[in-house]
C-alpha positions as CSV (number, residue, x, y, z in Angstrom):
1,X,118.7,110.7,110.7
2,X,116.2,113.5,111.2
3,X,114.0,114.0,114.2
4,X,110.9,115.6,112.7
5,X,107.6,114.3,114.1
6,X,105.1,112.5,112.0
7,X,102.0,112.8,114.1
8,X,99.4,110.1,113.6
9,X,101.5,108.0,111.3
10,X,101.7,104.3,112.3
11,X,104.0,101.7,111.0
12,X,103.3,98.1,110.1
13,X,106.3,95.8,110.1
14,X,106.0,92.6,108.1
15,X,107.9,90.4,110.4
16,X,107.7,87.4,108.1
17,X,107.8,83.7,108.6
18,X,110.4,80.9,108.9
19,X,113.3,82.9,107.3
20,X,114.4,79.9,105.2
21,X,117.2,81.9,103.5
22,X,118.7,82.4,107.0
23,X,118.6,78.8,108.0
24,X,120.2,77.2,110.0
25,X,120.3,80.3,112.1
26,X,116.5,80.6,112.2
27,X,115.8,76.9,113.0
28,X,114.9,77.9,116.5
29,X,114.6,81.7,116.6
30,X,112.7,84.2,114.4
31,X,114.9,86.3,112.1
32,X,113.6,89.5,113.8
33,X,115.6,88.7,117.0
34,X,118.8,87.5,115.3
35,X,121.6,89.6,117.0
36,X,123.2,92.4,115.1
37,X,126.1,93.8,117.1
38,X,124.6,91.9,120.1
39,X,121.2,93.6,119.8
40,X,118.1,92.0,118.3
41,X,117.7,93.1,114.7
42,X,114.1,94.4,115.3
43,X,115.5,96.9,117.8
44,X,117.3,98.7,115.0
45,X,114.0,99.1,113.1
46,X,112.3,100.4,116.2
47,X,115.0,103.0,116.7
48,X,114.9,104.0,113.0
49,X,111.1,104.6,113.2
50,X,111.4,106.4,116.4
51,X,114.0,108.7,115.0
52,X,111.3,109.9,112.6
53,X,108.8,110.3,115.4
54,X,106.9,107.1,114.6
55,X,106.2,105.3,117.8
56,X,103.0,103.3,117.1
57,X,104.1,100.1,115.6
58,X,102.1,97.0,114.5
59,X,103.9,93.7,114.1
60,X,102.4,91.0,111.9
61,X,103.4,87.6,113.2
62,X,103.2,84.0,112.1
63,X,106.4,82.2,113.1
64,X,107.3,81.8,116.8
65,X,105.1,84.8,117.8
66,X,105.5,84.0,121.5
67,X,109.3,84.4,121.2
68,X,109.0,87.8,119.6
69,X,106.4,89.0,122.1
70,X,108.6,87.7,124.9
71,X,111.5,89.8,123.6
72,X,109.7,93.0,123.0
73,X,106.6,93.0,125.2
74,X,104.6,96.2,124.9
75,X,107.6,98.1,123.4
76,X,108.0,100.3,126.4
77,X,111.7,99.4,126.8
78,X,112.4,100.5,123.2
79,X,110.3,103.7,123.6
80,X,107.6,102.6,121.2
81,X,104.0,101.2,121.5
82,X,103.6,97.7,120.0
83,X,100.4,96.0,118.7
84,X,100.6,92.4,117.6
85,X,98.5,90.8,114.8
86,X,98.7,87.1,114.4
87,X,98.3,85.0,111.3
88,X,97.4,81.3,111.6
89,X,98.8,80.8,108.1
90,X,101.1,83.2,106.2
91,X,98.8,85.7,104.4
92,X,101.3,87.4,102.2
93,X,102.5,91.0,102.4
94,X,99.1,92.7,101.6
95,X,97.1,90.0,103.4
96,X,99.1,90.6,106.6
97,X,98.3,94.3,106.5
98,X,94.6,93.6,105.8
99,X,94.7,91.5,108.9
100,X,95.7,94.7,110.8
101,X,93.2,96.9,109.1
102,X,91.2,97.7,112.3
103,X,94.3,99.5,113.7
104,X,94.8,101.7,110.6
105,X,92.8,104.9,110.6
106,X,95.2,107.2,108.7
107,X,98.3,107.4,106.6
108,X,100.6,104.5,107.5
109,X,103.9,103.0,106.7
110,X,104.7,99.4,105.8
111,X,108.2,97.9,106.1
112,X,109.6,94.5,105.3
113,X,111.0,93.3,108.6
114,X,114.3,92.2,107.2
115,X,115.3,95.5,105.5
116,X,117.9,97.8,107.0
117,X,118.1,101.2,105.4
118,X,118.7,104.9,106.1
119,X,115.9,106.1,103.8
120,X,114.4,109.4,105.0
121,X,111.0,108.4,106.1
122,X,110.0,112.0,106.9
123,X,110.7,113.1,103.3
124,X,109.1,109.9,101.9
125,X,105.8,110.8,103.7
126,X,106.0,114.4,102.7
127,X,106.3,113.4,99.0
128,X,103.4,111.0,99.5
129,X,101.2,113.8,100.8
130,X,102.4,116.4,98.3
131,X,101.4,114.0,95.4
132,X,98.1,113.2,97.2
133,X,99.0,109.6,96.6
134,X,97.1,106.6,97.7
135,X,100.3,104.5,97.7
136,X,103.9,105.5,97.5
137,X,106.5,102.9,96.9
138,X,110.2,103.4,97.8
139,X,112.5,102.5,94.9
140,X,116.2,101.6,95.1
141,X,118.5,101.8,92.2
142,X,120.5,98.6,91.6
143,X,123.0,97.5,89.1
144,X,121.2,94.2,88.3
145,X,117.4,94.6,88.5
146,X,116.7,91.2,87.0
147,X,116.7,89.6,90.4
148,X,114.0,92.0,91.7
149,X,110.6,93.5,91.0
150,X,111.1,96.5,88.7
151,X,108.9,99.6,89.0
152,X,108.3,101.7,85.9
153,X,107.3,105.4,86.4
154,X,106.7,108.4,84.3
155,X,108.6,111.7,84.4
156,X,106.6,112.7,87.5
157,X,107.4,109.4,89.2
158,X,103.8,108.2,88.9
159,X,103.9,104.4,88.6
160,X,103.0,103.0,85.2
161,X,103.5,99.3,85.7
162,X,105.4,96.6,87.6
163,X,107.6,93.9,86.0
164,X,108.7,91.0,88.2
165,X,112.3,89.9,87.7
166,X,112.8,90.9,84.0
167,X,115.3,88.7,82.1
168,X,118.8,90.2,82.0
169,X,119.1,92.7,79.1
170,X,115.3,93.2,78.9
171,X,114.9,95.5,81.9
172,X,113.6,99.0,81.1
173,X,114.7,100.6,84.4
174,X,117.1,99.9,87.3
175,X,114.6,101.1,89.9
176,X,113.3,98.2,92.1
177,X,110.7,97.9,94.8
178,X,112.7,98.6,98.1
179,X,110.0,97.2,100.4
180,X,109.0,100.4,102.2
181,X,105.5,101.8,101.4
182,X,103.3,104.7,102.5
183,X,99.6,103.9,102.1
184,X,96.2,105.3,102.7
185,X,93.9,102.9,104.6
186,X,91.2,103.0,101.8
187,X,93.5,101.0,99.4
188,X,92.9,98.0,101.7
189,X,89.4,97.7,100.3
190,X,91.0,96.1,97.2
191,X,92.5,93.3,99.4
192,X,90.2,90.3,100.0
193,X,89.8,89.3,103.6
194,X,91.3,86.1,105.0
195,X,93.2,85.5,101.8
196,X,96.9,85.2,100.9
197,X,97.6,88.4,98.9
198,X,100.7,90.2,97.9
199,X,101.5,93.9,97.4
200,X,103.9,93.3,94.6
201,X,101.8,91.1,92.4
202,X,98.3,91.8,93.7
203,X,97.4,95.1,95.2
204,X,99.8,97.5,93.6
205,X,99.2,96.4,89.9
206,X,95.5,96.4,90.7
207,X,95.3,100.0,92.0
208,X,97.5,101.2,89.2
209,X,95.0,99.6,86.7
210,X,92.2,101.3,88.7
211,X,93.9,104.6,88.0
212,X,94.5,105.3,91.7
213,X,97.4,107.7,92.2
214,X,100.5,105.5,93.0
215,X,103.9,107.1,93.0
216,X,107.5,105.9,93.3
217,X,110.1,107.5,95.6
218,X,113.7,107.3,94.4
219,X,116.3,106.4,96.9
220,X,120.1,105.8,96.5
221,X,121.2,105.5,100.1
222,X,122.0,102.4,102.2
223,X,119.6,99.5,101.7
224,X,120.1,95.9,102.7
225,X,117.8,93.0,102.6
226,X,119.2,91.0,105.5
227,X,117.1,88.0,104.9
228,X,120.1,85.8,103.7
229,X,123.1,84.6,105.6
230,X,125.5,86.5,103.4
231,X,123.8,89.9,103.7
232,X,123.2,89.5,107.4
233,X,126.9,89.0,107.7
234,X,127.6,92.0,105.5
235,X,125.3,94.2,107.6
236,X,127.3,93.6,110.7
237,X,130.5,94.3,108.8
238,X,129.1,97.5,107.4
239,X,128.1,98.7,110.9
240,X,131.4,97.9,112.4
241,X,133.3,99.5,109.5
242,X,131.2,102.7,109.6
243,X,129.7,102.1,106.1
244,X,126.2,102.7,107.7
245,X,124.9,103.6,111.1
246,X,121.9,103.4,113.4
247,X,120.4,105.7,116.1
248,X,120.3,102.5,118.3
249,X,124.1,102.3,118.6
250,X,125.2,105.8,117.7
251,X,128.7,106.2,116.2
252,X,130.8,103.1,116.0
253,X,134.5,103.5,116.4
254,X,135.6,101.7,113.3
255,X,139.3,102.0,114.4
256,X,138.6,100.8,118.0
257,X,137.7,97.9,120.2
258,X,134.5,98.1,122.2
259,X,134.6,95.9,125.4
260,X,131.6,95.0,127.6
261,X,131.6,94.4,131.3
262,X,133.6,91.6,133.1
263,X,135.7,90.7,130.1
264,X,139.1,88.9,130.5
265,X,141.7,89.4,127.8
266,X,145.1,87.8,128.1
267,X,147.9,90.2,127.7
268,X,149.4,88.1,124.9
269,X,146.3,88.2,122.8
270,X,146.5,90.3,119.6
271,X,143.3,92.3,118.7
272,X,143.0,94.2,115.5
273,X,139.9,96.5,115.3
274,X,137.1,96.9,114.7
275,X,136.0,94.5,117.3
276,X,132.9,94.4,119.6
277,X,133.2,92.2,122.7
278,X,130.1,91.4,124.7
279,X,129.9,91.0,128.5
280,X,131.6,88.2,130.4
281,X,133.8,87.0,127.5
282,X,137.2,85.3,128.1
283,X,140.0,85.6,125.6
284,X,142.9,83.3,126.2
285,X,146.7,83.4,125.6
286,X,148.0,84.0,122.1
287,X,144.5,84.5,120.6
288,X,144.4,86.5,117.4
289,X,141.2,88.5,116.6
290,X,141.2,90.5,113.3
291,X,138.2,92.7,112.8
292,X,135.5,93.2,111.8
293,X,134.5,90.7,114.6
294,X,131.6,90.5,117.0
295,X,131.8,88.4,120.1
296,X,128.5,87.7,121.9
297,X,128.1,87.5,125.7
298,X,129.8,84.7,127.8
299,X,131.9,83.5,124.9
300,X,135.3,81.8,125.4
301,X,138.3,81.8,123.0
302,X,140.9,79.4,124.2
303,X,144.6,79.5,123.7
304,X,145.9,80.1,120.2
305,X,142.5,80.6,118.6
306,X,142.4,82.8,115.4
307,X,139.3,84.6,114.4
308,X,138.7,87.0,111.5
309,X,135.7,88.7,109.9
310,X,133.3,86.6,112.0
311,X,130.1,87.0,114.0
312,X,129.9,85.0,117.2
313,X,126.7,84.9,119.3
314,X,126.3,84.2,123.0
315,X,127.7,81.3,125.0
316,X,130.1,80.0,122.4
317,X,133.3,78.1,123.2
318,X,136.1,78.0,120.6
319,X,138.7,75.3,121.4
320,X,142.5,75.7,121.3
321,X,144.1,76.7,118.0
322,X,140.8,76.7,116.1
323,X,140.5,79.0,113.2
324,X,137.4,80.9,111.9
325,X,137.3,83.1,108.8
326,X,134.2,84.8,107.5
327,X,131.8,82.7,109.7
328,X,128.6,83.2,111.7
329,X,128.5,81.1,114.9
330,X,125.1,80.9,116.6
331,X,124.6,80.7,120.4
332,X,125.6,77.6,122.4
333,X,128.1,76.2,119.9
334,X,131.4,74.5,120.7
335,X,134.1,74.6,118.1
336,X,136.6,71.7,118.5
337,X,140.3,72.4,119.1
338,X,142.3,72.7,115.9
339,X,139.2,72.9,113.8
340,X,139.4,75.3,110.8
341,X,136.2,76.8,109.2
342,X,135.9,79.4,106.4
343,X,132.6,81.0,105.3
344,X,130.3,78.7,107.4
345,X,127.2,79.4,109.3
346,X,127.3,77.2,112.4
347,X,124.6,76.2,114.8
348,X,124.7,73.4,117.5
349,X,123.0,71.0,115.0
350,X,124.0,72.1,111.6
351,X,126.6,73.8,109.3
352,X,126.1,75.6,106.0
353,X,128.6,77.0,103.6
354,X,127.9,80.6,102.7
355,X,128.5,82.5,99.4
356,X,130.6,85.6,99.0
357,X,128.9,89.0,98.5
């Protein structure tokens, strides 16, 4: 990541709502505070923005806003300045930004709150300014664009049109909307007030039709929509395996074991990295942990437990000889002795089988 400053540029993070694709994990907490390597996901976004000199951040909230504000406060602990905008009802991507219009007095960024990426924001904004664009849309190249919104551009990357989820075989490009935008505040005049309105199907097609300068920014780096159980799981794996990184956590030793404070590990336990173990964990006799594995704080693995390719949150107890493979276990869960689970998301009240990615 670069450290160039972007003076005056603010960022709006679309925190989003219930996070239905992450249920049951989001039944009681917002997706923005779901732990990734034992840190709330949103902290990674703050660190990413800050690495590009962007420290003024606006969060658009509608689901459990008091929980999010309770986690992050004014942003001082993360080295950023936070402003909160609340929606009584979900207003859509563009409607949420319109709701924050009073805070936007210059070029600003918009990010979907569940995207993790290493896109160079400094270069993105430089291209936006070079093109004298009113809106610049980051575009990610994908193998199968039929599941996404496709962005068609000319040879200068000026946007010609948008096609939402074209049928397989009928797509004209593999470049999709990657959910990171640079905008000038005047484009918000096209967004009606107090109305549900979307960038993808509302504002962007409209300003292209109005012949406003709208450009695409091609990007082939790391990009992950973490809004599903499967991709949330994959992000943790990628971070532990060194397939991507973050200024929040620095370099991860993908061949090592990172251990927090006051951790007890029985000498007979077998640990195969990469593994991250949170504070105050207890790992009993003959336990087998095969990474990539994350253990949250205050978790207990009793005698003979076997865990592989799994994310475990805080205050989890795994009973004797239980086996977990490819799972996500939320906080305050107890796994019964001898229980065997593969590819499940587990909460105190629910279980859901996950797909492979």
